[in-house]
Each structure stands twice: as C-alpha cells, then as structure tokens.
C-alpha positions in Angstrom: 104.9 68.3 110.8 104.1 71.9 111.6 107.8 72.6 112.3 108.8 71.2 108.9 106.2 73.3 107.1 107.4 76.3 109.1 111.0 75.7 108.0 110.0 75.2 104.4 107.9 78.4 104.3 110.8 80.4 106.0 113.2 79.1 103.4 111.0 80.0 100.5 110.4 83.5 101.8 114.1 84.0 102.6 115.5 82.4 99.5 113.1 84.2 97.0 114.6 87.7 97.1 118.1 86.3 97.1 117.5 84.1 94.0 115.9 87.0 92.2 119.0 89.1 93.0 121.3 86.3 91.9 119.3 85.9 88.6 119.3 89.6 87.9 123.1 89.8 88.5 123.7 86.9 86.2 121.5 88.4 83.4 123.1 91.8 83.8 126.6 90.3 83.7 125.9 88.2 80.5 124.2 91.1 78.8 127.1 93.5 79.6 129.6 91.0 78.2 127.7 89.5 75.3 124.7 91.7 74.6 122.2 88.8 75.1 118.6 89.7 75.0 116.7 86.6 76.0 117.6 85.1 79.4 116.1 81.9 80.8 116.6 80.0 84.0 117.5 76.5 83.1 118.1 75.0 86.5 118.7 76.1 90.1 122.1 74.5 90.1 123.1 75.6 86.6 122.0 79.2 86.8 120.9 81.6 84.1 121.5 81.1 80.4 121.2 84.0 78.0 121.1 84.1 74.2 120.5 86.8 71.7 117.1 87.2 70.0 116.6 85.1 67.0 115.6 86.9 63.7 112.0 85.7 64.1 111.9 87.0 67.6 113.4 90.3 66.6 110.9 90.8 63.8 108.0 89.9 66.2 109.3 92.4 68.7 109.6 95.1 66.1 106.1 94.5 64.7 104.7 94.6 68.2 106.5 97.9 68.9 105.4 99.4 65.6 101.8 98.3 66.3 102.0 100.0 69.8 103.3 103.2 68.3 100.5 103.2 65.7 97.9 102.5 68.4 99.4 105.4 70.5 99.3 107.8 67.4 95.6 106.8 66.7 94.6 107.1 70.3 96.3 110.7 70.4 94.5 111.7 67.2 91.2 110.6 68.6 91.8 112.4 71.9 92.7 115.6 70.0 89.6 115.2 67.9 87.5 114.8 71.0 89.0 117.9 72.7 88.5 119.9 69.5 84.9 118.9 69.3 84.3 119.7 73.0 85.9 123.1 72.4 83.7 123.7 69.5 80.7 122.7 71.5 81.7 125.0 74.4 82.3 127.9 71.9 79.1 127.4 70.0 76.9 127.0 73.1 78.8 129.7 75.1 77.5 132.5 72.8 
C-alpha cells in the first residue's frame, strides 16, 4: 500500500510541472494564432481550449482596470497630501 502511495505521489510531483508547461505552450500557441484571451482546461486528454473575451467580460475587465486606475490616482493624491502636510509641520515646527 505504501508503495502505491509513493508511486502516486511521485507521479503527481513529476507530472505537475510538465502539465503546466504543456498548458502554457498550448495557450501561447492559440493566442499567437487566434488572439484568444480566455483559456480553459477542458480535459486532460483533450487539452486546452481558448476563446476570445465576450463583450460582457471585456466590459467587466475594462471597468475593473478603470476602477484600479482611479484608486491608484486617489491613493497617490492622498499620499502627496500627507507628505505636503508633514513638510508643512516640519517647516512650521522647525522655526
């Protein structure tokens, strides 16, 4: 029983990186040829299937990116405001 378990563990450890490399190669080849954006593994025997983003997925992705850019701008403005306040405090108390 231990031998079977050891063989299964060895296969999982050995096959994992090879499967990931195979999957990455399939995704890269499909995207280079067709420009697909969403890739899914359907079955170990079938391989990888890719498709372009749907309109709803593209809109969701664009909204998420716009929200992230907005949050980055707000965070940057708040950081600049804090630094300016700290500089004012240093200059006022430094006299």
